[in-house]
C-alpha positions as CSV (number, residue, x, y, z in Angstrom):
1,X,-16.4,18.0,0.2
2,X,-17.2,18.9,-3.7
3,X,-16.7,15.6,-4.8
4,X,-17.0,14.6,-8.5
5,X,-18.7,11.1,-9.2
6,X,-14.7,10.1,-10.3
7,X,-13.6,11.4,-6.5
8,X,-16.5,9.8,-4.7
9,X,-15.6,6.4,-6.5
10,X,-12.5,7.3,-6.8
11,X,-12.5,6.9,-3.1
12,X,-14.5,3.9,-1.8
13,X,-11.9,1.9,-4.1
14,X,-8.9,3.2,-2.3
15,X,-10.9,2.6,1.4
16,X,-11.7,-1.0,-0.4
17,X,-8.2,-1.3,-1.3
18,X,-6.6,0.1,2.1
19,X,-9.7,-2.3,3.6
20,X,-7.4,-5.6,2.1
21,X,-4.2,-4.3,3.4
22,X,-5.2,-4.1,6.9
23,X,-6.8,-7.3,6.5
24,X,-3.6,-8.8,5.4
25,X,-1.6,-7.5,7.9
26,X,-3.4,-8.6,10.4
27,X,-3.8,-12.2,8.9
28,X,-0.6,-12.4,7.7
29,X,2.0,-9.9,8.7
30,X,1.6,-9.0,4.7
31,X,-0.2,-8.1,1.7
32,X,-0.7,-12.0,0.7
33,X,-1.8,-11.8,-3.0
34,X,-2.6,-15.5,-2.3
35,X,-5.5,-15.0,-0.8
36,X,-8.9,-12.7,-1.2
37,X,-7.4,-9.2,0.8
38,X,-4.0,-9.6,-1.3
39,X,-6.3,-9.5,-4.7
40,X,-8.6,-7.1,-3.0
41,X,-5.7,-5.1,-2.2
42,X,-3.6,-5.4,-5.6
43,X,-6.8,-4.8,-7.3
44,X,-8.4,-2.4,-5.6
45,X,-5.2,0.0,-5.7
46,X,-4.4,-0.7,-9.6
47,X,-8.5,1.0,-10.0
48,X,-7.3,3.5,-7.3
49,X,-4.4,4.9,-9.3
50,X,-5.5,4.7,-12.2
51,X,-8.7,6.9,-11.2
52,X,-6.2,9.0,-9.3
53,X,-5.2,10.3,-12.7
54,X,-8.2,11.6,-14.1
55,X,-8.8,14.1,-10.2
56,X,-7.0,17.1,-9.7
57,X,-7.9,19.4,-7.3
58,X,-4.7,22.2,-8.3
59,X,-5.2,21.3,-11.9
60,X,-2.7,19.7,-14.1
61,X,-0.5,16.9,-14.2
62,X,1.1,17.5,-10.3
63,X,2.7,15.1,-7.2
64,X,-0.8,12.8,-6.3
65,X,-0.7,12.3,-9.8
66,X,3.7,11.0,-9.6
67,X,2.5,8.9,-6.4
68,X,0.1,7.0,-8.5
69,X,1.9,6.1,-11.2
70,X,5.0,5.1,-8.9
71,X,2.7,2.9,-7.0
72,X,1.5,1.0,-10.0
73,X,4.5,0.3,-10.8
74,X,5.4,-0.8,-7.4
75,X,2.6,-3.2,-7.5
76,X,3.3,-4.4,-11.0
77,X,6.8,-5.8,-10.1
78,X,5.5,-7.6,-6.7
79,X,3.1,-8.9,-8.9
80,X,5.4,-9.9,-11.1
81,X,7.9,-11.3,-8.6
82,X,4.6,-13.3,-6.9
83,X,3.7,-14.6,-10.9
84,X,7.0,-14.9,-12.4
85,X,9.4,-15.9,-8.9
86,X,7.1,-18.7,-7.0
87,X,10.1,-21.0,-6.5
88,X,12.3,-17.7,-5.2
89,X,12.5,-17.5,-1.6
90,X,14.9,-14.0,-2.0
91,X,12.2,-12.5,-4.1
92,X,9.7,-12.6,-0.9
93,X,11.7,-10.7,0.7
94,X,11.1,-7.5,-2.4
95,X,8.2,-9.1,-2.9
96,X,6.8,-8.1,0.5
97,X,8.9,-4.9,1.0
98,X,7.0,-3.8,-2.3
99,X,3.5,-4.2,-1.3
100,X,4.0,-2.6,2.0
101,X,5.8,0.9,0.2
102,X,2.9,1.0,-1.9
103,X,1.3,0.3,0.9
104,X,2.3,3.0,2.7
105,X,2.7,5.5,-0.6
106,X,-0.8,5.0,-0.8
107,X,-1.3,6.5,2.5
108,X,0.2,10.1,1.7
109,X,-2.2,11.5,-0.2
110,X,-5.2,9.7,1.9
111,X,-4.1,11.3,4.9
112,X,-3.3,14.9,3.3
113,X,-7.3,14.2,2.1
114,X,-8.7,13.6,4.9
115,X,-7.2,15.3,7.4
116,X,-7.7,18.8,4.8
117,X,-11.4,18.0,4.1
118,X,-12.5,15.8,7.3
119,X,-14.5,16.5,9.6
120,X,-16.9,18.7,6.9
121,X,-16.3,22.6,7.4
122,X,-13.9,22.4,10.4
123,X,-10.7,19.7,9.0
124,X,-8.1,18.4,11.0
125,X,-5.6,20.5,8.9
126,X,-6.2,23.7,7.3
127,X,-4.0,22.9,4.6
128,X,-0.8,20.5,3.6
129,X,1.8,22.0,5.4
130,X,-0.5,21.7,9.3
131,X,2.1,20.1,11.5
132,X,-0.9,17.4,12.2
133,X,-0.1,16.1,8.0
134,X,3.9,15.9,9.1
135,X,3.2,14.9,12.5
136,X,1.1,11.8,11.4
137,X,3.2,10.9,8.5
138,X,6.6,11.0,10.8
139,X,4.4,7.7,13.0
140,X,3.6,6.4,9.7
141,X,6.9,5.9,8.9
142,X,8.2,4.8,12.1
143,X,5.7,1.9,11.7
144,X,6.6,1.4,7.8
145,X,10.1,0.5,9.4
146,X,9.1,-1.5,12.4
147,X,6.3,-3.4,9.5
148,X,9.0,-3.4,6.8
149,X,11.6,-5.1,10.0
150,X,9.1,-7.7,10.7
151,X,8.5,-9.0,7.6
152,X,11.9,-9.3,6.8
153,X,12.5,-11.5,9.7
154,X,9.0,-13.7,9.2
155,X,10.5,-14.1,6.1
156,X,13.6,-15.0,6.7
157,X,12.3,-18.2,9.7
158,X,9.3,-19.1,6.5
159,X,12.6,-19.2,4.3
160,X,14.7,-21.0,6.5
161,X,11.6,-23.5,7.3
162,X,11.6,-23.5,3.7
163,X,15.3,-24.0,3.4
164,X,14.8,-27.5,6.2
165,X,11.8,-28.7,4.4
166,X,13.1,-29.6,1.0
167,X,16.7,-30.4,2.7
168,X,14.6,-33.3,4.4
169,X,12.7,-34.3,1.0
170,X,16.3,-34.7,-0.7
171,X,18.1,-36.6,1.8
């Protein structure tokens, strides 16, 4: 596999981030920063994105680095919404979307790297242009759209419930 020490660390932390996200999706239908799985996703994603900036198979600044920087922006904005817009029900829609979109974008280099390296000696894909990678991305896009719609309606239900709770308290 020829991974550097930084590459191994990056991979382990990246898998931790993915685990946190998956646990959050299973438990809460979203990445929820109020619980351990959400915090795990956030911190591990930040570390993974930062360490990705020191890794390059092709040498120099490349698309993987741009993905890392964009993911850092997405999680920073999602974190900011979580921390500063606690009472805004509208902010939750954007926060949920940003967490999910950052997760989806994290899967792009993950799929590329995994499919072109595993199994060792006979990887699933020859390079990033292999049809299996494109087909996998298509499935991931469909799953992302389904998840985003699900999260929208789930958040709408939560917001409606919060609205009726607040109305009953005021009355």
